[in-house]
KEKEKE-447609 format. One record per residue (C-alpha): residue number from 0; residue in three letters; z, x, y. Coordinates in nm, 2 decimals, always signed. Layout:
N
seq:type:c3:c1:c2
NUM:Ala:Z:X:Y
...
This chain:
422
seq:type:c3:c1:c2
0:Unk:+2.10:-8.87:-2.72
1:Unk:+1.83:-8.89:-2.41
2:Unk:+1.55:-8.69:-2.37
3:Unk:+1.50:-8.48:-2.03
4:Unk:+1.18:-8.72:-1.97
5:Unk:+1.45:-9.04:-1.97
6:Unk:+1.63:-8.86:-1.70
7:Unk:+1.29:-8.79:-1.48
8:Unk:+1.18:-9.07:-1.28
9:Unk:+0.85:-9.14:-1.29
10:Unk:+0.84:-9.16:-0.91
11:Unk:+0.95:-8.80:-0.85
12:Unk:+0.71:-8.68:-1.07
13:Unk:+0.42:-8.89:-0.85
14:Unk:+0.57:-8.71:-0.53
15:Unk:+0.54:-8.41:-0.70
16:Unk:+0.16:-8.49:-0.77
17:Unk:+0.09:-8.59:-0.42
18:Unk:+0.22:-8.29:-0.30
19:Unk:+0.03:-8.06:-0.50
20:Unk:-0.31:-8.24:-0.47
21:Unk:-0.28:-8.27:-0.06
22:Unk:-0.12:-7.90:-0.08
23:Unk:-0.29:-7.53:-0.01
24:Unk:-0.49:-7.45:-0.27
25:Unk:-0.28:-7.13:-0.22
26:Unk:+0.05:-7.30:-0.28
27:Unk:-0.02:-7.55:-0.58
28:Unk:+0.09:-7.33:-0.85
29:Unk:+0.43:-7.25:-0.70
30:Unk:+0.48:-7.63:-0.69
31:Unk:+0.45:-7.64:-0.98
32:Unk:+0.60:-7.37:-1.13
33:Unk:+0.93:-7.47:-0.93
34:Unk:+0.91:-7.86:-1.12
35:Unk:+0.85:-7.65:-1.45
36:Unk:+1.14:-7.42:-1.41
37:Unk:+1.38:-7.70:-1.33
38:Unk:+1.27:-7.91:-1.59
39:Unk:+1.32:-7.57:-1.83
40:Unk:+1.68:-7.51:-1.68
41:Unk:+1.73:-7.85:-1.76
42:Unk:+1.61:-7.87:-2.14
43:Unk:+1.79:-7.52:-2.20
44:Unk:+2.08:-7.69:-2.07
45:Unk:+2.06:-8.00:-2.31
46:Unk:+2.01:-7.72:-2.59
47:Unk:+2.31:-7.59:-2.56
48:Unk:+2.48:-7.91:-2.62
49:Unk:+2.22:-8.05:-2.87
50:Unk:+2.11:-7.70:-3.07
51:Unk:+1.89:-7.88:-3.32
52:Unk:+1.73:-8.10:-3.06
53:Unk:+1.33:-8.07:-3.02
54:Unk:+1.26:-8.21:-2.68
55:Unk:+1.02:-7.98:-2.46
56:Unk:+0.84:-8.03:-2.15
57:Unk:+0.54:-8.22:-2.35
58:Unk:+0.58:-8.54:-2.21
59:Unk:+0.51:-8.37:-1.85
60:Unk:+0.22:-8.12:-1.94
61:Unk:+0.06:-8.44:-2.09
62:Unk:+0.06:-8.59:-1.76
63:Unk:-0.09:-8.27:-1.58
64:Unk:-0.35:-8.21:-1.82
65:Unk:-0.43:-8.57:-2.01
66:Unk:-0.76:-8.49:-2.10
67:Unk:-0.64:-8.24:-2.32
68:Unk:-0.37:-8.38:-2.50
69:Unk:-0.51:-8.47:-2.87
70:Unk:-0.14:-8.61:-3.01
71:Unk:-0.24:-8.93:-2.83
72:Unk:-0.57:-9.13:-2.93
73:Unk:-0.81:-9.30:-2.63
74:Unk:-0.66:-9.57:-2.43
75:Unk:-0.94:-9.79:-2.38
76:Unk:-0.88:-9.82:-2.04
77:Unk:-1.16:-9.79:-1.81
78:Unk:-1.16:-9.89:-1.44
79:Unk:-1.38:-10.21:-1.50
80:Unk:-1.09:-10.35:-1.72
81:Unk:-0.83:-10.22:-1.45
82:Unk:-0.96:-10.39:-1.20
83:Unk:-0.96:-10.72:-1.41
84:Unk:-0.62:-10.62:-1.46
85:Unk:-0.55:-10.61:-1.10
86:Unk:-0.71:-10.93:-0.98
87:Unk:-0.49:-11.10:-1.27
88:Unk:-0.22:-10.97:-1.15
89:Unk:-0.23:-11.00:-0.76
90:Unk:-0.42:-11.33:-0.89
91:Unk:-0.68:-11.29:-0.60
92:Unk:-1.03:-11.44:-0.64
93:Unk:-1.29:-11.25:-0.79
94:Unk:-1.50:-11.26:-0.47
95:Unk:-1.21:-11.20:-0.23
96:Unk:-1.22:-10.85:-0.05
97:Unk:-0.96:-10.68:-0.20
98:Unk:-1.11:-10.79:-0.57
99:Unk:-1.45:-10.63:-0.44
100:Unk:-1.32:-10.32:-0.36
101:Unk:-1.16:-10.26:-0.68
102:Unk:-1.52:-10.40:-0.89
103:Unk:-1.75:-10.19:-0.65
104:Unk:-1.52:-9.90:-0.57
105:Unk:-1.83:-9.69:-0.66
106:Unk:-1.99:-9.82:-0.32
107:Unk:-1.90:-9.68:+0.01
108:Unk:-1.89:-10.00:+0.24
109:Unk:-1.72:-10.23:+0.00
110:Unk:-1.44:-9.98:-0.11
111:Unk:-1.36:-9.82:+0.21
112:Unk:-1.57:-9.48:+0.30
113:Unk:-1.44:-9.18:+0.22
114:Unk:-1.22:-9.29:-0.12
115:Unk:-1.56:-9.46:-0.28
116:Unk:-1.57:-9.36:-0.64
117:Unk:-1.25:-9.26:-0.67
118:Unk:-1.09:-9.58:-0.88
119:Unk:-0.73:-9.44:-0.84
120:Unk:-0.72:-9.43:-0.44
121:Unk:-0.93:-9.77:-0.43
122:Unk:-0.64:-9.96:-0.62
123:Unk:-0.38:-9.77:-0.40
124:Unk:-0.46:-9.91:-0.12
125:Unk:-0.56:-10.25:-0.25
126:Unk:-0.21:-10.24:-0.38
127:Unk:+0.02:-10.04:-0.09
128:Unk:+0.15:-10.39:+0.09
129:Unk:+0.18:-10.56:-0.22
130:Unk:+0.42:-10.36:-0.42
131:Unk:+0.75:-10.25:-0.40
132:Unk:+0.83:-9.91:-0.20
133:Unk:+0.95:-9.71:-0.57
134:Unk:+0.97:-9.82:-0.92
135:Unk:+1.27:-9.78:-1.18
136:Unk:+1.03:-9.63:-1.46
137:Unk:+1.14:-9.32:-1.60
138:Unk:+0.90:-9.03:-1.76
139:Unk:+1.00:-9.14:-2.11
140:Unk:+0.90:-9.52:-2.05
141:Unk:+0.59:-9.41:-1.92
142:Unk:+0.53:-9.18:-2.19
143:Unk:+0.64:-9.44:-2.46
144:Unk:+0.42:-9.76:-2.29
145:Unk:+0.11:-9.48:-2.34
146:Unk:+0.13:-9.43:-2.70
147:Unk:+0.20:-9.81:-2.72
148:Unk:-0.14:-9.88:-2.55
149:Unk:-0.33:-9.56:-2.74
150:Unk:-0.20:-9.71:-3.10
151:Unk:-0.28:-10.12:-2.97
152:Unk:-0.63:-9.97:-2.92
153:Unk:-0.68:-9.79:-3.21
154:Unk:-0.60:-10.10:-3.38
155:Unk:-0.79:-10.30:-3.14
156:Unk:-0.54:-10.49:-3.05
157:Unk:-0.65:-10.60:-2.66
158:Unk:-0.41:-10.82:-2.60
159:Unk:-0.11:-10.57:-2.71
160:Unk:-0.29:-10.33:-2.45
161:Unk:-0.30:-10.59:-2.18
162:Unk:+0.05:-10.69:-2.21
163:Unk:+0.16:-10.35:-2.20
164:Unk:-0.03:-10.29:-1.89
165:Unk:+0.11:-10.56:-1.75
166:Unk:+0.44:-10.46:-1.75
167:Unk:+0.37:-10.10:-1.64
168:Unk:+0.20:-10.20:-1.36
169:Unk:+0.43:-10.50:-1.23
170:Unk:+0.71:-10.19:-1.26
171:Unk:+0.56:-9.96:-1.01
172:Unk:+0.50:-9.86:-0.64
173:Unk:+0.12:-9.84:-0.52
174:Unk:+0.16:-9.44:-0.55
175:Unk:+0.28:-9.45:-0.90
176:Unk:+0.01:-9.69:-1.00
177:Unk:-0.20:-9.47:-0.88
178:Unk:-0.11:-9.15:-1.06
179:Unk:-0.09:-9.37:-1.39
180:Unk:-0.44:-9.47:-1.33
181:Unk:-0.53:-9.13:-1.33
182:Unk:-0.36:-9.02:-1.63
183:Unk:-0.53:-9.33:-1.80
184:Unk:-0.85:-9.20:-1.67
185:Unk:-0.78:-8.88:-1.79
186:Unk:-0.91:-8.70:-1.45
187:Unk:-0.58:-8.63:-1.21
188:Unk:-0.79:-8.46:-0.91
189:Unk:-0.50:-8.22:-0.87
190:Unk:-0.73:-7.94:-0.73
191:Unk:-0.63:-7.70:-0.92
192:Unk:-0.74:-7.58:-1.27
193:Unk:-0.64:-7.62:-1.61
194:Unk:-0.60:-7.27:-1.64
195:Unk:-0.38:-7.20:-1.32
196:Unk:-0.18:-7.53:-1.44
197:Unk:-0.12:-7.35:-1.80
198:Unk:+0.01:-7.02:-1.62
199:Unk:+0.26:-7.19:-1.44
200:Unk:+0.41:-7.31:-1.77
201:Unk:+0.35:-6.97:-1.99
202:Unk:+0.11:-6.65:-1.96
203:Unk:+0.01:-6.74:-2.25
204:Unk:+0.00:-7.10:-2.28
205:Unk:-0.41:-7.13:-2.23
206:Unk:-0.46:-6.88:-2.51
207:Unk:-0.23:-7.04:-2.74
208:Unk:-0.39:-7.38:-2.67
209:Unk:-0.77:-7.25:-2.69
210:Unk:-0.63:-7.16:-3.09
211:Unk:-0.46:-7.50:-3.18
212:Unk:-0.55:-7.74:-2.95
213:Unk:-0.23:-7.88:-2.92
214:Unk:-0.02:-7.91:-2.62
215:Unk:+0.30:-8.07:-2.78
216:Unk:+0.27:-7.70:-3.02
217:Unk:+0.21:-7.52:-2.64
218:Unk:+0.54:-7.65:-2.48
219:Unk:+0.74:-7.65:-2.80
220:Unk:+0.64:-7.27:-2.87
221:Unk:+0.68:-7.10:-2.50
222:Unk:+0.93:-7.26:-2.39
223:Unk:+1.07:-6.90:-2.23
224:Unk:+0.76:-6.73:-2.01
225:Unk:+0.95:-6.39:-2.02
226:Unk:+0.95:-6.41:-2.42
227:Unk:+0.57:-6.34:-2.48
228:Unk:+0.32:-6.53:-2.78
229:Unk:+0.34:-6.21:-2.98
230:Unk:+0.68:-6.16:-3.02
231:Unk:+0.76:-6.54:-3.11
232:Unk:+0.50:-6.48:-3.36
233:Unk:+0.59:-6.20:-3.52
234:Unk:+0.87:-6.27:-3.78
235:Unk:+0.97:-6.19:-4.12
236:Unk:+0.77:-6.32:-4.45
237:Unk:+0.57:-6.60:-4.16
238:Unk:+0.15:-6.54:-4.11
239:Unk:+0.03:-6.48:-3.80
240:Unk:-0.24:-6.44:-3.63
241:Unk:-0.36:-6.08:-3.66
242:Unk:-0.56:-5.92:-3.37
243:Unk:-0.93:-5.91:-3.45
244:Unk:-1.22:-5.68:-3.30
245:Unk:-1.44:-5.81:-3.08
246:Unk:-1.82:-5.80:-3.04
247:Unk:-1.98:-5.58:-2.81
248:Unk:-2.29:-5.54:-2.71
249:Unk:-2.38:-5.10:-2.69
250:Unk:-2.57:-5.12:-2.35
251:Unk:-2.27:-5.30:-2.15
252:Unk:-1.97:-5.11:-2.35
253:Unk:-1.94:-4.92:-2.03
254:Unk:-1.88:-5.20:-1.84
255:Unk:-1.63:-5.37:-2.10
256:Unk:-1.46:-5.10:-2.09
257:Unk:-1.38:-5.09:-1.71
258:Unk:-1.31:-4.71:-1.73
259:Unk:-1.00:-4.75:-1.91
260:Unk:-0.91:-4.56:-2.26
261:Unk:-0.97:-4.69:-2.59
262:Unk:-0.93:-4.61:-2.91
263:Unk:-1.20:-4.57:-3.19
264:Unk:-1.10:-4.63:-3.57
265:Unk:-1.29:-4.68:-3.91
266:Unk:-1.35:-5.03:-4.00
267:Unk:-1.27:-5.04:-4.36
268:Unk:-1.44:-5.26:-4.61
269:Unk:-1.16:-5.46:-4.74
270:Unk:-0.89:-5.73:-4.77
271:Unk:-0.73:-5.73:-4.42
272:Unk:-0.33:-5.78:-4.52
273:Unk:+0.00:-5.75:-4.39
274:Unk:+0.30:-5.63:-4.59
275:Unk:+0.61:-5.78:-4.51
276:Unk:+0.95:-5.63:-4.64
277:Unk:+1.31:-5.65:-4.64
278:Unk:+1.52:-5.42:-4.91
279:Unk:+1.32:-5.47:-5.22
280:Unk:+1.16:-5.80:-5.16
281:Unk:+0.77:-5.77:-5.02
282:Unk:+0.54:-6.04:-4.92
283:Unk:+0.15:-6.00:-4.86
284:Unk:-0.08:-6.18:-4.66
285:Unk:-0.44:-6.22:-4.57
286:Unk:-0.53:-6.28:-4.24
287:Unk:-0.60:-6.65:-4.30
288:Unk:-0.23:-6.68:-4.40
289:Unk:-0.29:-6.68:-4.78
290:Unk:+0.02:-6.56:-4.97
291:Unk:-0.13:-6.26:-5.23
292:Unk:+0.21:-6.19:-5.31
293:Unk:+0.17:-6.24:-5.69
294:Unk:-0.13:-6.01:-5.72
295:Unk:+0.01:-5.73:-5.53
296:Unk:+0.40:-5.72:-5.64
297:Unk:+0.70:-5.88:-5.48
298:Unk:+0.93:-5.66:-5.57
299:Unk:+0.89:-5.24:-5.66
300:Unk:+0.86:-5.29:-6.05
301:Unk:+0.56:-5.54:-6.01
302:Unk:+0.22:-5.60:-5.89
303:Unk:-0.09:-5.39:-5.81
304:Unk:+0.02:-5.21:-5.50
305:Unk:+0.41:-5.24:-5.44
306:Unk:+0.55:-5.00:-5.69
307:Unk:+0.34:-4.74:-5.55
308:Unk:+0.41:-4.85:-5.21
309:Unk:+0.77:-4.86:-5.22
310:Unk:+0.83:-4.52:-5.29
311:Unk:+0.64:-4.39:-5.00
312:Unk:+0.85:-4.51:-4.75
313:Unk:+1.10:-4.31:-4.53
314:Unk:+1.46:-4.39:-4.67
315:Unk:+1.56:-4.59:-4.33
316:Unk:+1.32:-4.86:-4.37
317:Unk:+1.45:-5.17:-4.44
318:Unk:+1.26:-5.39:-4.28
319:Unk:+0.94:-5.42:-4.19
320:Unk:+0.59:-5.54:-4.10
321:Unk:+0.25:-5.36:-4.17
322:Unk:-0.10:-5.45:-4.04
323:Unk:-0.39:-5.28:-4.26
324:Unk:-0.69:-5.32:-4.50
325:Unk:-0.62:-5.36:-4.85
326:Unk:-0.92:-5.16:-5.01
327:Unk:-1.09:-5.02:-5.34
328:Unk:-1.00:-4.66:-5.43
329:Unk:-1.27:-4.53:-5.71
330:Unk:-1.03:-4.30:-5.91
331:Unk:-1.35:-4.02:-6.02
332:Unk:-1.53:-4.02:-5.69
333:Unk:-1.25:-4.05:-5.47
334:Unk:-1.35:-4.24:-5.22
335:Unk:-1.32:-4.62:-5.08
336:Unk:-1.52:-4.85:-5.20
337:Unk:-1.77:-5.12:-5.09
338:Unk:-1.70:-5.49:-5.10
339:Unk:-2.09:-5.48:-5.19
340:Unk:-1.99:-5.31:-5.53
341:Unk:-1.90:-5.68:-5.64
342:Unk:-1.51:-5.66:-5.74
343:Unk:-1.20:-5.82:-5.66
344:Unk:-0.92:-5.58:-5.53
345:Unk:-0.68:-5.88:-5.60
346:Unk:-0.77:-5.86:-5.98
347:Unk:-0.82:-5.48:-6.06
348:Unk:-0.72:-5.33:-6.37
349:Unk:-0.52:-5.01:-6.40
350:Unk:-0.73:-4.89:-6.67
351:Unk:-1.02:-4.97:-6.51
352:Unk:-1.22:-4.71:-6.27
353:Unk:-1.09:-4.84:-5.92
354:Unk:-0.74:-4.88:-5.78
355:Unk:-0.57:-5.08:-5.51
356:Unk:-0.53:-4.85:-5.18
357:Unk:-0.38:-5.01:-4.83
358:Unk:-0.49:-4.85:-4.52
359:Unk:-0.26:-4.87:-4.32
360:Unk:-0.32:-4.92:-3.90
361:Unk:-0.07:-5.09:-3.72
362:Unk:+0.31:-5.14:-3.75
363:Unk:+0.50:-5.45:-3.61
364:Unk:+0.83:-5.46:-3.70
365:Unk:+1.07:-5.21:-3.77
366:Unk:+1.41:-5.31:-3.89
367:Unk:+1.45:-5.63:-3.72
368:Unk:+1.29:-5.49:-3.38
369:Unk:+0.94:-5.65:-3.27
370:Unk:+0.74:-5.35:-3.18
371:Unk:+0.40:-5.55:-3.03
372:Unk:+0.55:-5.51:-2.65
373:Unk:+0.49:-5.12:-2.71
374:Unk:+0.10:-4.95:-2.67
375:Unk:-0.09:-4.93:-2.99
376:Unk:-0.03:-4.51:-2.97
377:Unk:+0.35:-4.58:-2.97
378:Unk:+0.33:-4.79:-3.28
379:Unk:+0.12:-4.57:-3.43
380:Unk:+0.33:-4.29:-3.37
381:Unk:+0.62:-4.50:-3.54
382:Unk:+0.38:-4.56:-3.88
383:Unk:+0.37:-4.21:-3.91
384:Unk:+0.78:-4.18:-3.95
385:Unk:+0.80:-4.48:-4.18
386:Unk:+0.51:-4.41:-4.46
387:Unk:+0.39:-4.10:-4.60
388:Unk:+0.05:-4.10:-4.72
389:Unk:-0.09:-4.01:-5.08
390:Unk:-0.44:-3.99:-5.14
391:Unk:-0.57:-4.32:-5.34
392:Unk:-0.27:-4.49:-5.23
393:Unk:-0.18:-4.54:-4.91
394:Unk:-0.39:-4.40:-4.63
395:Unk:-0.32:-4.40:-4.24
396:Unk:-0.60:-4.49:-4.01
397:Unk:-0.73:-4.20:-3.78
398:Unk:-0.78:-4.29:-3.43
399:Unk:-0.97:-4.09:-3.17
400:Unk:-0.99:-4.18:-2.80
401:Unk:-1.30:-4.30:-2.61
402:Unk:-1.37:-4.31:-2.26
403:Unk:-1.73:-4.41:-2.24
404:Unk:-2.08:-4.49:-2.38
405:Unk:-2.16:-4.13:-2.51
406:Unk:-1.78:-4.11:-2.67
407:Unk:-1.85:-4.48:-2.86
408:Unk:-2.21:-4.38:-2.98
409:Unk:-2.07:-4.03:-3.10
410:Unk:-1.84:-4.24:-3.31
411:Unk:-2.06:-4.47:-3.42
412:Unk:-2.29:-4.21:-3.59
413:Unk:-2.04:-4.04:-3.75
414:Unk:-1.93:-4.35:-3.93
415:Unk:-2.31:-4.43:-4.06
416:Unk:-2.33:-4.05:-4.18
417:Unk:-2.01:-4.15:-4.38
418:Unk:-2.11:-4.46:-4.50
419:Unk:-1.83:-4.64:-4.35
420:Unk:-1.84:-5.01:-4.31
421:Unk:-1.83:-4.95:-3.89
């Protein structure tokens, strides 16, 4: 079973890279987007025939963004080593003009004017009359060779690194070697930033990479630019990253709000939790993905919370994912108790003064439908139709619209007066 990268000639990708580097700034992203869409189309046809295959755009993406490729170790190949290799391959004397261009590539007089300091361009001019017009390697070949180089370098096998380099350099045109050198040096000089390259692939790819630092995961997870990350992440009985608050400085709050209407709601002092339900099966996950189902109850007949929650759900609710906070409720004083009182909400006793209470503030999935494309206000309205409040057991977070600094200050002062966490 051949991968898509084995069908993409290295020469084809190099021609694209030349066009991107030399093209107008306004057209660079479009060139990349067209290539990516073509690759994506091939992947889609490939998966129709091989549904279990995990092939992705990753071999190409790690060429476009070599400095961000954490899946492969260092190559241990710098300009001096490349210069020595070229001198060896070409069979030229170290004091010849071309050898001196490679060795002294940073010096304008020796390297050749405008290309000084750019080893890849200097090498191209030395090689352009000495190499075939086009090589025969594929993207997959180059990807495999680069992996071998990284492995040999990690094993301190310098002869292995040199041997693989010689095979590649003897199998490429001057242009293809120029771009190979840029990948090895992890400096593509395309004239387009990392964020724009990510955006050409998928609108959420930059954010997703910032979370996991894994280009392979970006390419395998974000296959379709029309399917957003939050839709992919939200699935029953699989924990996902919840939406978290960002810190704001009160003096700058209006500039951060950008004249938009926001929602203020109480910050509860408990354990951020997701509740996943399908029929009578329940699972509870913390904000970091830890499973606390055994504490709160995997069915309506067990646990600290599920027996009380189950009867408060509307009859039409078969599947759902709730986002909220598990807090402690004082049975006598009828208030939420702060964690500073030194208790563990996951291990309360039924005969004690405190009981588990769930404060719901979002509904992310309902009966098979992911709701994260809807605005929060619409999700909260749906939330109110699926769950009934019961003081001390289930609360629905109250929201208030804020438009400016004065509104924010008013809500904050009210929270302080109530001795809320925030």
